[in-house]
C-alpha positions in Angstrom: 0.3 -6.8 -16.6 4.1 -6.2 -15.3 3.3 -4.2 -13.1 0.2 -6.7 -11.4 1.4 -9.5 -12.7 5.4 -10.5 -12.5 8.0 -10.0 -9.9 9.1 -13.5 -8.6 12.2 -14.6 -7.5 12.8 -17.8 -6.3 16.5 -18.6 -5.8 19.0 -15.8 -4.9 21.4 -16.2 -7.5 18.4 -16.3 -10.1 18.7 -13.2 -12.9 15.1 -12.8 -13.9 12.1 -12.5 -12.2 9.1 -14.4 -13.6 5.4 -14.0 -14.5 2.8 -15.4 -11.7 0.6 -18.4 -14.9 -2.2 -18.2 -12.4 -3.4 -15.0 -12.8 -1.8 -14.6 -16.6 -4.5 -17.0 -16.8 -6.4 -14.8 -15.5 -6.1 -12.3 -17.5 -5.9 -13.7 -21.1 -9.2 -15.7 -20.4 -11.6 -12.3 -19.3 -9.5 -10.7 -22.6 -10.4 -14.1 -24.7 -14.3 -14.0 -22.8 -14.8 -9.7 -22.8 -12.5 -8.8 -25.7 -11.3 -6.4 -23.5 -9.1 -5.6 -20.7 -10.0 -6.9 -17.3 -12.8 -4.4 -15.6 -11.2 -6.2 -12.3 -7.0 -6.3 -12.9 -7.0 -8.7 -10.0 -8.3 -11.5 -10.3 -10.9 -12.4 -6.8 -9.6 -15.8 -6.6 -6.3 -14.8 -5.3 -8.2 -14.1 -1.6 -7.7 -17.7 -1.2 -4.3 -15.4 -0.2 -6.5 -13.0 2.0 -8.1 -16.3 4.0 -5.5 -17.7 4.4 -3.3 -14.8 6.4 -6.4 -14.5 8.7 -5.2 -17.8 10.0 -1.6 -17.5 9.9 -2.2 -14.4 11.9 -4.3 -15.5 15.2 -2.3 -14.8 17.6 -0.2 -10.8 18.1 3.1 -12.2 17.1 2.4 -12.9 13.1 0.2 -9.7 13.5 3.2 -7.6 13.9 5.3 -9.1 11.5 2.8 -8.3 9.2 2.4 -5.0 10.3 6.3 -4.6 10.2 6.8 -6.8 6.4 4.1 -3.9 4.8 5.3 -0.9 6.2 8.4 -1.6 5.6 7.7 -3.3 1.8 9.9 -6.6 2.2 12.3 -8.1 5.1 15.6 -9.5 5.7 15.8 -13.1 6.8 17.2 -16.5 6.3 14.4 -19.4 4.5 13.4 -22.1 6.2 13.2 -25.4 4.1 11.6 -27.7 6.9 8.1 -26.8 9.1 6.1 -27.8 11.9 2.6 -26.4 12.0 4.4 -25.4 16.4 7.0 -23.5 15.6 5.0 -21.1 12.8 5.5 -18.1 16.1 9.0 -18.1 14.9 9.5 -14.7 12.7 11.4 -16.6 10.9 9.3 -19.5 10.0 5.9 -18.0 9.5 8.1 -15.0 6.8 9.5 -18.4 5.5 5.2 -19.4 4.8 4.6 -16.5 3.5 7.8 -16.9 0.8 6.4 -20.1 -0.3 3.2 -19.2 -0.9 4.0 -16.2 -2.4 2.9 -13.4 -0.4 6.7 -12.5 -0.5 9.7 -12.7 -3.1 13.3 -12.3 -3.4 14.5 -9.3 -3.2 18.4 -9.9 -2.5 21.3 -11.7 -0.9 21.8 -10.4 2.6 25.4 -11.0 4.1 24.3 -14.5 3.5 20.6 -14.0 4.1 18.2 -13.1 2.1 15.9 -9.4 1.9 12.7 -10.2 0.8 10.2 -8.0 -0.6 6.1 -7.6 -1.5 6.2 -9.1 -5.4 3.3 -7.4 -6.9 1.0 -5.4 -7.1 -1.4 -7.4 -6.6 -0.2 -9.4 -3.5 0.9 -5.0 -2.2 -3.7 -5.4 -2.8 -4.8 -8.6 -1.0 -1.7 -7.4 2.5 -3.7 -3.9 2.4 -7.2 -5.3 2.9 -6.3 -7.7 4.8 -5.3 -5.1 7.5 -8.2 -2.8 6.7 -10.0 -5.8 8.1 -8.3 -6.0 10.4 -7.7 -2.6 11.8 -12.1 -2.4 11.1 -12.0 -5.4 13.9 -9.5 -4.7 16.6 -11.1 -0.1 16.3 -15.2 -2.5 15.9 -15.9 0.2 12.9 -17.0 -0.4 9.2 -16.5 1.4 6.3 -18.9 4.0 4.5 -17.9 3.1 1.2 -21.0 5.2 -0.2 -18.7 8.3 1.4 -15.6 7.2 1.1 -16.3 6.4 -2.5 -17.9 10.5 -3.2 -14.3 11.6 -1.4 -12.5 10.1 -4.0 -14.6 11.3 -7.1 -13.4 14.5 -5.2 -10.1 13.7 -5.6 -10.2 12.4 -9.3 -13.1 15.0 -10.3 -12.6 18.6 -8.3 -8.7 18.4 -7.7 -9.9 18.0 -3.6 -8.6 16.4 -1.1 -9.9 17.5 2.4 -12.6 14.9 1.7 -10.4 11.8 1.2 -8.2 12.9 4.2 -11.2 14.3 6.9 -13.0 10.6 6.1 -9.3 8.6 7.1 -9.2 10.9 10.0 -12.9 10.0 10.8 -13.3 6.9 10.7 -10.3 5.2 10.9 -7.0 6.9 12.7 -9.8 8.7 15.1 -10.6 5.4 16.6 -8.0 4.4 17.0 -7.2 2.2 20.8 -4.2 3.7 22.3 -2.6 0.8 21.6 -2.7 0.9 18.0 -1.8 4.3 18.6 1.7 3.4 19.7 2.5 1.9 16.3 1.8 5.1 14.8 3.9 6.3 12.8 4.0 7.8 8.5 4.1 4.8 7.4 1.3 3.6 9.5 -0.9 6.0 7.9 0.5 5.7 4.6 -0.9 2.1 4.5 -4.6 2.8 6.4 -4.4 5.8 2.7 -2.9 3.2 0.3 -6.0 0.1 1.9 -9.0 3.1 1.9 -7.6 4.4 -1.8 -7.6 0.6 -3.2 -11.6 0.4 -2.3 -12.6 1.7 -5.5 -11.0 2.0 -8.6 -10.1 5.3 -10.3 -6.8 5.1 -9.2 -4.1 2.6 -8.9 -2.2 3.9 -5.9 1.6 3.5 -5.9 3.7 3.9 -2.1 7.5 4.5 -2.5 7.5 5.1 -5.9 11.2 6.5 -7.4 11.8 9.0 -9.0 15.3 11.3 -9.6 13.9 13.5 -7.0 12.7 11.1 -4.6 10.4 8.7 -3.3 7.3 10.2 -3.4 5.1 8.6 -0.6 2.0 8.2 -2.9 1.3 8.8 -6.4 -2.7 8.4 -7.4 -2.4 7.4 -11.3 -4.9 7.2 -13.1 -6.8 3.1 -14.5 -5.7 3.0 -17.9 -9.5 1.8 -17.6 -11.2 5.8 -16.8 -9.2 8.2 -18.7 -12.3 10.6 -18.0 -11.0 11.2 -13.9 -9.5 14.7 -14.5 -6.8 14.9 -11.8 -4.0 12.9 -10.3 -2.3 13.5 -7.7 1.2 13.2 -5.7 1.3 13.4 -1.5 3.6 14.5 0.6 3.1 12.8 5.0 4.4 13.8 8.1 3.8 12.9 11.6 4.0 14.4 14.6 2.4 13.5 18.4 1.3 17.1 19.2 2.1 20.4 17.1 5.0 21.6 17.8 6.3 25.1 17.3 8.7 24.4 13.8 5.6 22.8 12.1 5.9 25.7 8.8 9.6 24.6 9.3 8.8 20.6 8.2 5.5 22.1 6.1 8.0 24.6 4.2 10.8 21.3 3.8 7.8 18.7 2.4 6.6 21.6 0.5 9.9 21.6 -1.2 9.7 18.4 -2.3 6.4 18.4 -3.5 7.9 21.1 -6.0 11.0 18.6 -7.0 8.7 15.4 -7.5 6.1 17.3 -10.1 9.4 18.8 -12.1 11.4 15.5 -12.1 12.0 13.6 -15.2 8.9 11.3 -14.2 6.6 13.6 -13.1 7.2 17.4 -15.2 4.9 16.3 -18.4 1.9 14.5 -16.4 -1.3 16.4 -17.5 -4.0 17.3 -14.3 -0.8 16.6 -11.4 -1.9 18.2 -8.1 0.5 17.7 -4.7 -0.2 17.7 -1.5 1.3 18.2 2.1 -0.6 16.5 4.1 0.4 17.1 8.1 -1.3 14.5 10.5 -1.1 16.0 13.9 -1.7 13.2 16.5 -4.7 10.8 16.0 -7.7 13.3 14.6 -6.2 16.5 14.1 -4.7 17.3 10.1 -3.8 20.2 7.8 -3.5 20.2 4.2 -1.3 22.2 2.3 -1.5 21.9 -1.8 
């Protein structure tokens, strides 16, 4: 519940973060009605926020700001207390509105202004879903849920990463326009992978989870509702515009980093944990090293 529903802070001097009451009531109602934790821990009413995002990001500037927020998991801004509808194209007004809608919250004060962050996992999924829908519209393709679920099942039960990475490479990255490629980097790749993983309930995909060895790019934690999932994963991502001569060095460094993550205090007791370095080259090539 803390992971999904907590995290809101509405004043920079406040010390205690609070839970979203609507999400909490949904959770308790499902337990009362079904006598168990709900299969869909995220309330479908959050899709209302998804609809708001569509309306607020009709212009290119706001879409770019939102993409950057998701890539950086936050933004530094000065909160505005008054709004005019014709000023929402201004970045500071758009970002402040996201704050008042609950899609962002205060992380910490920064030199007289504030850094806002995404409050919890539930809101992250709203943003991921919006971005994957936006990419589908811009690149004119539709996610094949059957093939995607099969690829995620291969991760979970067979311990194979290639089907999933191959699916994303062929069906998403390969169809990006040259304009989309201008913002293509490791953070963008990570967002698309997370958005695809969220289409299934098999894993709770986590970005930049902190360990004493550093921050893991992607950690695929098995859903608490699916104990039969055999393998958890950690991914270390690298991106190169073209195949470079020293890629073997980058791969070796990444594999060392993965090894450190695996032996970290947080991960050392994880059972059936698999690790993979994924090197993306351009928009349609990749190498996987486990």
